C-alpha positions as a Markdown table, in Angstrom:
| # | Residue | x | y | z |
|---|---|---|---|---|
| 1 | Met | 4.1 | -11.7 | 12.9 |
| 2 | Ser | 0.7 | -10.7 | 11.6 |
| 3 | Gly | -1.3 | -7.5 | 12.1 |
| 4 | Val | -2.9 | -4.8 | 10.0 |
| 5 | Asp | -0.7 | -2.5 | 7.9 |
| 6 | Ile | -2.0 | 0.3 | 5.7 |
| 7 | Val | 0.3 | 1.0 | 2.7 |
| 8 | Arg | -0.2 | 4.4 | 1.0 |
| 9 | Leu | 1.4 | 4.8 | -2.4 |
| 10 | Leu | 1.5 | 7.9 | -4.6 |
| 11 | Tyr | 2.0 | 7.6 | -8.3 |
| 12 | Arg | 2.0 | 9.9 | -11.4 |
| 13 | Gly | -0.9 | 8.6 | -13.6 |
| 14 | Met | -3.7 | 6.1 | -13.0 |
| 15 | Gly | -2.1 | 3.5 | -15.3 |
| 16 | Asn | 1.0 | 3.4 | -13.1 |
| 17 | Ala | -1.1 | 3.1 | -9.9 |
| 18 | Leu | -3.1 | 0.2 | -11.4 |
| 19 | Ala | 0.2 | -1.5 | -12.5 |
| 20 | Ala | 1.4 | -1.4 | -8.9 |
| 21 | Leu | -1.7 | -3.2 | -7.7 |
| 22 | Arg | -1.2 | -6.0 | -10.2 |
| 23 | Leu | 2.0 | -6.8 | -8.2 |
| 24 | Ile | 0.0 | -8.0 | -5.2 |
| 25 | Gly | -1.3 | -10.9 | -7.3 |
| 26 | Glu | 2.0 | -11.6 | -8.8 |
| 27 | Leu | 3.6 | -11.8 | -5.4 |
| 28 | Gly | 0.9 | -14.2 | -4.1 |
| 29 | Gly | -0.5 | -11.8 | -1.6 |
| 30 | Ala | -4.1 | -11.3 | -2.8 |
| 31 | Asp | -5.5 | -13.3 | 0.2 |
| 32 | Met | -3.8 | -10.8 | 2.6 |
| 33 | Val | -5.6 | -7.8 | 1.2 |
| 34 | Arg | -8.6 | -6.5 | 3.2 |
| 35 | Ala | -9.3 | -3.3 | 1.2 |
| 36 | Ile | -8.0 | -1.3 | -1.7 |
| 37 | Tyr | -8.7 | 2.3 | -2.5 |
| 38 | Ile | -7.5 | 4.2 | -5.6 |
| 39 | Gly | -8.2 | 7.9 | -6.0 |
| 40 | Arg | -7.0 | 10.9 | -7.9 |
| 41 | Glu | -5.2 | 13.6 | -6.1 |
| 42 | Glu | -6.1 | 17.3 | -6.7 |
| 43 | Val | -2.6 | 18.1 | -7.9 |
| 44 | Gly | -1.7 | 17.2 | -11.5 |
| 45 | Asp | -2.1 | 13.6 | -12.5 |
| 46 | Met | -1.2 | 12.1 | -9.1 |
| 47 | Cys | -3.1 | 9.0 | -7.9 |
| 48 | Glu | -3.1 | 7.6 | -4.4 |
| 49 | Val | -3.3 | 3.9 | -3.8 |
| 50 | Ile | -4.2 | 2.7 | -0.3 |
| 51 | Val | -3.9 | -1.1 | 0.4 |
| 52 | Glu | -4.9 | -2.6 | 3.8 |
| 53 | Phe | -2.9 | -5.8 | 4.4 |
| 54 | Thr | -3.2 | -8.4 | 7.1 |
| 55 | Gly | -0.5 | -10.9 | 7.6 |
| 56 | Asp | 3.2 | -11.4 | 6.8 |
| 57 | Lys | 5.4 | -8.3 | 7.0 |
| 58 | Ala | 7.9 | -9.9 | 4.7 |
| 59 | Leu | 5.4 | -9.9 | 1.8 |
| 60 | Ile | 4.6 | -6.3 | 2.5 |
| 61 | Glu | 8.3 | -5.5 | 2.2 |
| 62 | Lys | 8.5 | -7.4 | -1.1 |
| 63 | Phe | 5.5 | -5.5 | -2.4 |
| 64 | Leu | 7.0 | -2.1 | -1.4 |
| 65 | Asp | 10.3 | -3.0 | -3.1 |
| 66 | Ala | 8.5 | -3.9 | -6.3 |
| 67 | Ala | 5.9 | -1.1 | -6.2 |
| 68 | Ser | 8.6 | 1.5 | -5.6 |
| 69 | Ser | 10.4 | 0.4 | -8.8 |
| 70 | Gln | 7.3 | 0.9 | -10.9 |
| 71 | His | 7.2 | 3.8 | -13.4 |
| 72 | Gly | 5.6 | 7.0 | -11.9 |
| 73 | Phe | 6.3 | 6.1 | -8.3 |
| 74 | Val | 6.5 | 9.1 | -6.0 |
| 75 | Glu | 6.4 | 7.9 | -2.4 |
| 76 | Ala | 5.2 | 5.2 | 0.0 |
| 77 | Ile | 4.0 | 5.4 | 3.6 |
| 78 | Val | 3.4 | 2.3 | 5.8 |
| 79 | Glu | 1.3 | 2.6 | 8.9 |
| 80 | Asp | 1.0 | -0.2 | 11.4 |
| 81 | Phe | -2.7 | 0.0 | 12.3 |
| 82 | Asp | -2.4 | -2.3 | 15.3 |
| 83 | Ala | 0.4 | -0.3 | 16.8 |
| 84 | Arg | -1.5 | 2.9 | 16.3 |
| 85 | Leu | -4.6 | 1.5 | 18.1 |
| 86 | Arg | -2.4 | 0.4 | 21.0 |
| 87 | Trp | -0.8 | 3.9 | 21.2 |
| 88 | Glu | -4.1 | 5.7 | 21.0 |
| 89 | Gly | -5.5 | 3.5 | 23.7 |
| 90 | Leu | -2.7 | 4.6 | 26.0 |
| 91 | Arg | -3.3 | 8.3 | 25.6 |
């Protein structure tokens, strides 16, 4: 099943955040990425990585498994953008 998923990751340190993004290419998912945002958080040396994926949910799960094992990983949140749009349309 394909759709749009937004993956938000939080890491300690910019180097760790960038290392997580390299995983996308290693897993063969670069063609599924629509947008990437990397920014520093206001607290300490935290960095937020936001990746907008389209396509196969299985690849997103592989990416999350690999990204969560990276040094400096704090948390991950996945948002199904298509489901959110459908839900907001019903309100």
